[in-house]
C-alpha positions in Angstrom: 0.0 0.0 0.0 1.3 3.5 -0.9 0.3 6.3 1.5 0.4 10.0 0.5 0.6 13.0 2.8 -1.0 16.4 2.6 1.3 17.8 5.3 -1.5 18.0 7.9 0.3 18.3 11.3 -0.7 15.7 13.8 0.5 14.7 17.3 3.6 12.6 17.4 5.0 10.0 19.8 8.6 9.8 18.7 11.3 12.4 19.1 13.0 14.5 16.4 16.5 15.8 15.8 15.4 19.3 14.6 12.2 21.3 14.2 9.9 20.2 11.4 7.7 22.5 9.4 4.6 23.7 7.6 6.7 25.4 4.9 6.4 29.1 4.3 8.5 30.8 1.6 10.7 33.8 2.5 13.2 35.8 0.6 16.7 35.8 2.2 20.3 35.3 1.3 20.4 32.9 4.2 18.5 29.8 3.2 16.8 27.2 5.4 16.2 29.7 8.2 14.1 28.1 10.9 11.9 30.1 13.3 11.3 28.3 16.5 8.4 29.7 18.5 7.6 28.6 22.1 3.9 28.4 22.3 3.4 28.8 26.0 5.1 30.0 29.1 3.4 27.3 31.2 5.7 24.5 32.6 6.0 21.6 30.2 6.3 18.1 31.7 7.9 15.5 29.4 10.2 12.5 29.2 13.8 13.0 28.0 15.4 10.9 25.3 18.8 11.1 23.6 19.5 10.4 20.0 22.8 8.9 18.7 24.2 9.0 15.2 26.5 6.8 13.2 28.7 9.1 11.1 30.0 8.0 7.8 33.8 7.4 7.5 35.6 10.7 7.1 32.7 12.7 8.4 32.8 14.6 11.8 31.3 12.7 14.7 27.9 14.0 15.6 27.0 14.7 19.2 23.9 13.2 20.9 20.8 15.4 21.0 18.1 15.7 23.7 14.4 15.4 22.9 11.4 15.4 25.1 7.9 13.8 24.7 4.9 15.1 26.5 1.9 13.0 27.7 -0.1 14.0 24.6 2.7 12.7 22.3 4.1 16.1 21.3 7.8 16.1 20.7 10.1 18.9 21.9 13.7 19.5 21.0 15.7 20.5 24.0 18.7 22.8 23.3 21.4 24.0 25.7 20.8 21.4 28.3 23.0 22.2 31.3 23.7 21.3 34.9 22.1 24.6 35.9 18.7 23.2 35.1 19.2 19.4 35.5 21.5 17.0 37.2 22.9 15.5 34.0 24.3 12.5 35.8 20.8 11.5 36.8 19.3 11.9 33.3 18.5 8.5 31.6 17.2 8.4 28.1 13.6 7.3 28.0 13.4 7.2 31.8 13.8 10.7 33.2 10.8 13.0 33.4 11.4 16.7 33.6 9.4 19.9 34.1 10.6 22.9 32.0 9.4 26.5 31.9 10.3 28.0 28.5 10.0 31.7 27.9 11.1 34.3 25.4 10.3 34.9 21.7 10.9 32.8 18.7 14.5 32.2 17.7 15.8 32.3 14.1 18.6 29.8 13.4 20.5 29.7 10.1 21.3 26.4 8.5 22.1 24.7 5.2 21.1 26.3 1.9 17.3 26.4 1.5 14.6 29.0 1.7 12.1 27.3 4.0 11.0 28.6 7.4 9.9 26.0 9.9 7.7 26.8 12.9 5.5 23.8 13.5 7.2 22.1 16.4 8.5 23.7 19.6 12.1 23.9 20.5 12.8 24.5 24.1 16.0 26.6 24.7 16.8 26.0 28.3 18.9 29.2 28.5 15.6 31.2 28.3 13.7 29.3 31.1 14.1 27.0 34.1 13.6 23.4 34.7 13.9 20.5 37.2 13.9 16.7 37.2 10.4 15.5 38.3 10.9 11.8 38.6 12.7 8.8 37.2 10.0 7.3 34.9 11.5 3.8 35.4 10.1 3.8 39.0 6.6 4.6 37.8 6.5 1.7 35.3 6.0 3.9 32.2 9.5 3.8 30.7 9.9 2.7 27.1 13.2 0.7 27.4 13.1 -2.9 26.5 14.4 -6.2 28.0 17.7 -7.5 26.7 16.1 -10.8 25.6 12.5 -11.3 24.4 10.3 -11.6 21.3 10.3 -8.3 19.5 8.6 -6.9 16.4 9.8 -4.5 13.7 7.8 -2.3 11.3 9.9 -0.8 8.4 8.7 2.2 6.5 10.3 2.7 3.0 9.8 6.4 2.2 9.6 8.0 -1.2 8.1 11.2 -2.6 6.1 12.2 -5.7 9.2 13.9 -7.2 10.8 10.5 -8.0 13.0 10.3 -4.9 13.1 6.9 -3.4 15.7 4.6 -1.7 18.0 2.8 -4.1 16.9 -0.6 -2.7 13.5 -2.1 -3.0 11.1 -3.0 -0.3 11.8 -6.7 -1.0 15.6 -6.1 -0.7 15.1 -4.3 2.6 12.9 -7.1 3.9 15.5 -9.7 2.9 18.3 -7.7 4.6 16.4 -7.4 7.9 14.2 -10.5 8.0 15.8 -12.9 5.4 12.4 -13.2 3.5 14.2 -14.0 0.3 16.8 -16.3 1.8 19.6 -13.9 2.8 21.5 -16.1 5.3 23.1 -13.2 7.3 20.0 -11.0 7.9 19.7 -8.9 11.0 17.1 -11.2 12.6 19.6 -14.1 12.3 22.4 -12.0 13.5 20.7 -11.1 16.8 19.5 -14.6 17.2 23.0 -16.0 16.7 24.7 -13.5 19.0 22.1 -13.9 21.7 21.9 -17.7 21.6 18.2 -17.4 20.3 17.3 -15.1 23.3 16.4 -12.2 21.0 13.9 -12.9 18.2 12.4 -10.3 15.9 9.2 -10.8 13.8 8.1 -8.7 10.8 5.1 -6.4 11.0 2.2 -8.0 9.2 -0.6 -5.4 9.6 -2.4 -3.4 6.9 -0.1 -2.1 4.3 2.9 -4.3 5.2 4.5 -6.9 3.0 7.5 -8.8 4.4 7.5 -6.3 7.3 7.9 -3.3 5.0 5.4 -0.6 4.2 5.7 1.8 1.2 5.0 5.4 2.2 4.9 8.2 -0.4 5.1 11.9 0.6 3.8 14.7 -1.6 6.5 17.2 -0.7 9.9 17.4 -2.4 12.3 15.9 0.1 15.4 16.7 -1.9 18.0 18.2 0.5 15.6 18.4 3.4 17.1 17.4 6.8 16.5 13.8 7.8 14.6 14.7 11.0 12.3 17.1 9.1 11.4 14.3 6.7 11.1 12.0 9.8 8.5 14.4 11.2 6.4 14.3 8.0 6.6 10.5 7.9 5.5 10.2 11.5 2.6 12.6 11.0 1.4 10.7 7.9 1.6 7.4 9.7 -0.5 8.7 12.6 -3.0 10.2 10.1 -3.5 6.7 8.6 -4.0 5.1 12.1 -0.5 3.6 12.4 0.2 3.0 16.0 3.9 2.6 16.7 3.3 1.1 20.2 2.0 -2.0 18.4 5.7 -2.7 17.6 8.8 -2.7 19.7 10.9 -1.2 16.9 10.1 1.1 14.0 12.6 1.9 11.1 12.3 4.6 8.5 14.4 4.2 5.3 14.8 7.6 3.5 16.2 8.3 0.0 19.8 9.4 -0.5 18.6 12.9 -1.4 17.6 13.5 2.2 20.3 15.3 4.2 21.6 13.2 7.1 24.4 15.7 7.8 27.1 13.1 7.4 25.4 10.2 9.2 24.5 6.8 7.9 21.6 6.4 10.4 20.5 7.4 13.9 18.6 5.7 16.7 16.7 6.6 19.9 18.2 5.3 23.1 15.5 3.3 25.0 13.1 4.3 22.2 11.4 2.6 19.2 12.7 4.5 16.3 15.7 4.3 14.1 16.2 6.2 10.8 18.4 5.1 7.9 19.9 6.8 4.9 19.2 4.9 1.7 21.2 1.7 1.2 22.7 1.8 4.8 19.6 -0.2 5.9 21.2 -3.1 4.0 24.5 -2.8 6.0 24.4 -5.4 8.8 26.7 -3.5 11.2 24.5 -0.3 10.8 21.3 -2.3 11.5 22.8 -4.0 14.6 24.2 -0.7 15.8 20.9 1.3 15.7 18.8 -1.5 17.2 21.5 -1.6 19.9 20.6 2.0 20.7 16.9 1.1 21.0 18.0 -1.6 23.5 19.5 1.3 25.6 23.2 0.9 24.7 25.5 3.8 24.0 28.6 4.0 21.8 31.8 2.0 22.1 34.9 4.1 21.7 38.6 4.6 22.0 39.3 7.5 24.3 41.1 10.4 22.7 40.5 9.0 19.2 36.8 8.4 18.6 33.6 8.0 20.7 32.7 5.0 18.5 36.1 3.8 17.4 36.0 0.5 19.2 36.0 -2.1 16.4 35.6 -5.1 18.7 31.8 -4.8 18.6 28.7 -3.4 16.9 28.3 -0.3 19.1 31.5 1.1 17.5 31.7 2.1 13.9 33.0 -0.2 11.2 34.7 0.3 7.8 33.2 -2.9 6.4 29.9 -4.7 6.7 31.2 -7.4 9.1 28.4 -9.9 8.6 29.7 -12.1 11.5 30.5 -10.2 14.7 28.7 -9.4 17.9 29.3 -6.9 20.8 32.2 -5.9 22.9 32.8 -7.1 26.5 30.9 -4.3 28.3 27.8 -4.4 26.0 27.8 -8.2 26.0 27.8 -8.2 29.8 24.8 -5.8 29.9 22.9 -7.7 27.3 23.3 -10.6 29.8 22.9 -13.3 27.1 25.8 -15.3 28.5 25.2 -14.4 32.2 25.4 -18.0 33.5 29.1 -17.8 32.6 29.7 -14.3 34.0 32.0 -13.7 37.0 32.9 -10.7 39.1 36.4 -9.9 40.4 37.3 -7.5 43.3 41.1 -7.2 43.1 41.5 -5.7 46.6 40.0 -8.9 48.0 42.3 -11.3 46.2 43.9 -12.5 42.9 42.1 -14.7 40.4 42.8 -17.0 37.5 40.3 -16.7 34.7 39.7 -19.2 31.9 37.9 -17.0 29.4 35.7 -18.9 26.8 35.2 -17.8 23.3 31.6 -16.6 22.8 31.1 -19.0 19.9 32.1 -22.0 21.9 29.8 -21.0 24.7 26.9 -20.6 22.3 27.6 -24.0 20.9 27.5 -25.6 24.4 31.2 -26.5 24.4 32.1 -25.3 28.0 33.6 -28.2 29.8 34.3 -26.8 33.3 32.6 -24.6 35.8 35.6 -22.2 35.9 35.3 -21.2 32.3 33.7 -17.8 31.8 32.4 -15.7 29.0 33.0 -12.2 30.6 34.6 -11.1 33.8 33.7 -7.8 35.4 36.4 -6.2 37.6 35.0 -3.8 40.2 36.3 -1.3 42.6 34.5 1.1 44.9 35.9 4.2 43.3 36.6 2.8 39.8 34.7 2.4 36.6 34.0 -1.2 35.9 36.3 -3.1 33.6 35.0 -6.0 31.4 37.3 -8.8 30.1 36.5 -11.2 27.4 38.3 -13.5 24.9 37.6 -11.9 21.5 38.1 -15.1 19.6 37.5 -14.6 15.9 35.5 -17.7 15.1 31.9 -18.8 14.3 29.4 -15.9 14.8 32.4 -13.6 15.7 34.9 -14.7 13.1 34.8 -11.4 11.1 35.3 -9.1 14.1 37.6 -6.3 12.9 39.4 -5.2 16.1 41.8 -7.1 18.4 41.1 -10.5 16.8 42.0 -13.5 19.0 43.0 -11.2 21.8 41.8 -10.7 25.4 40.1 -7.3 25.4 39.6 -5.0 28.3 36.7 -2.4 28.1 35.8 0.3 30.7 32.1 1.3 31.2 30.3 2.8 34.2 26.9 1.2 34.2 24.6 -0.2 31.5 23.5 3.0 29.8 26.9 4.6 29.3 29.6 5.1 26.8 32.3 2.3 26.8 36.0 2.7 26.2 38.4 0.1 24.9 41.4 0.0 27.2 43.5 -2.8 25.7 43.8 -6.0 23.6 46.2 -8.5 25.1 48.0 -11.3 23.2 51.3 -12.7 22.1 51.6 -11.1 18.7 54.4 -8.8 17.7 53.9 -5.3 19.2 51.0 -6.6 21.3 51.4 -6.5 25.0 50.4 -9.5 27.2 49.9 -7.3 30.2 47.8 -4.2 31.1 48.3 -2.1 34.2 46.0 0.4 36.0 47.9 2.4 38.5 46.6 3.1 42.1 43.7 0.8 41.7 40.7 1.9 43.8 43.0 4.2 45.8 45.0 1.4 47.1 48.4 2.8 46.0 48.9 -0.5 44.1 48.8 -1.3 40.4 46.1 -3.6 39.0 47.5 -6.1 36.6 45.5 -8.0 34.0 47.7 -10.5 32.1 47.1 -13.2 29.5 49.2 -16.3 30.2 48.2 -18.6 27.4 45.6 -19.3 24.7 44.3 -22.9 24.5 42.8 -24.1 21.2 40.4 -26.9 21.2 36.9 -27.7 22.5 36.5 -25.2 23.9 38.9 -22.4 22.9 39.8 -20.3 25.9 42.4 -17.8 27.2 44.0 -18.1 30.6 44.1 -14.7 32.3 45.4 -13.6 35.7 44.2 -10.5 37.7 46.0 -9.2 40.8 47.3 -6.2 42.7 51.1 -5.8 42.6 52.7 -6.3 46.0 49.4 -7.5 47.6 48.3 -10.7 46.0 50.8 -11.3 43.2 50.3 -14.1 40.6 52.8 -15.3 38.0 52.0 -17.2 34.8 54.8 -19.6 35.4 53.3 -20.6 38.8 49.9 -21.6 37.5 49.1 -25.2 37.1 48.7 -25.6 33.3 
């Protein structure tokens, strides 16, 4: 079924990257000026979300944005979020509810070359008002975040316009890439099933207008060079106009033509939300699909500190140069997904040293563990330290095309589930690869934490033997371990 829009503004449930518009033509040397008019000086109560983007190689990394959704489904873009209004450490995407008093007149903001003025949706500039955190929505039972394992459903919207702009790939090709409806062996549904050990299962939308989980939607406006979030707003409005209820599905994807301006991104997703939006053929890239759905699950990026916020190539919440059809998630994200939790272990170095036999994920998923002391992921904790996560990044089976630190023991730092993670090290015996990683003054003890790989054992299962200790307190040495 092909739906068409007459640009009638409707209430929306999902959040948007910029302000959308009922277009009004103006004459100006600065094109695409957008007038943002607060409609009320009464306090607005809404739930905060953050949106994260996957930038294309060579493009600048895009920062997260804050959006807010009111009880009536109206979306607000929140600008200039600061500690003066909210305790940012307490804000959790999709869980934190705030009350904001916005004041002042409309603001005109210059942008890319166009001559459209947008004024349909509110933008709340917190520098002109005041605000406070009302409640953590997670405690009231109304949060939108999902479990890390369950049966899920996806509705995909392939968007075109009446000016002959449409995605380069067909609805059937999109369906095959996501659901494997035409036999694609490495579709996204299979990928999540394989990485999770069949604990995550996605089904395709089968309601009115859907074929293979994909609906065709045609807009009557010319979307050439419009910002992706403006097009997203029009798509959302038209879907609501035609009685599409996004809450029927756990995940909703929009696929927009290449003519839409994504500002250097391949896609973006809403943390603890339903929506992800893809530029053209990137919806056929498995690492992009895995990445954006990962944001919907509540996961943030995986990076290398000082280099890139999503430069960790050991898992899908980083960015990848190639499609990587067979790879999963890094140590921290895998821990919080909890798919392998019966083989998790926690280490407190100040309490004693440990010997860890770290399983490959693929061997675990294939039921090849042979001993109770074989683990998938180890979390190293300290009272005043960010958690460290250790795993054997064996390049085999479902993980055999992982790009970074192949067949090494990786160490990743992350403070809690919904946080950025940072790759600290990959340990191995290759040339120019250290077998030892040291963190000075661990937990204020004045002693160095040592994580060291002693050997890699190939067989059934594959595992790496790792020691963890505090120097001068509970020292261990590889040569003293019973092999």
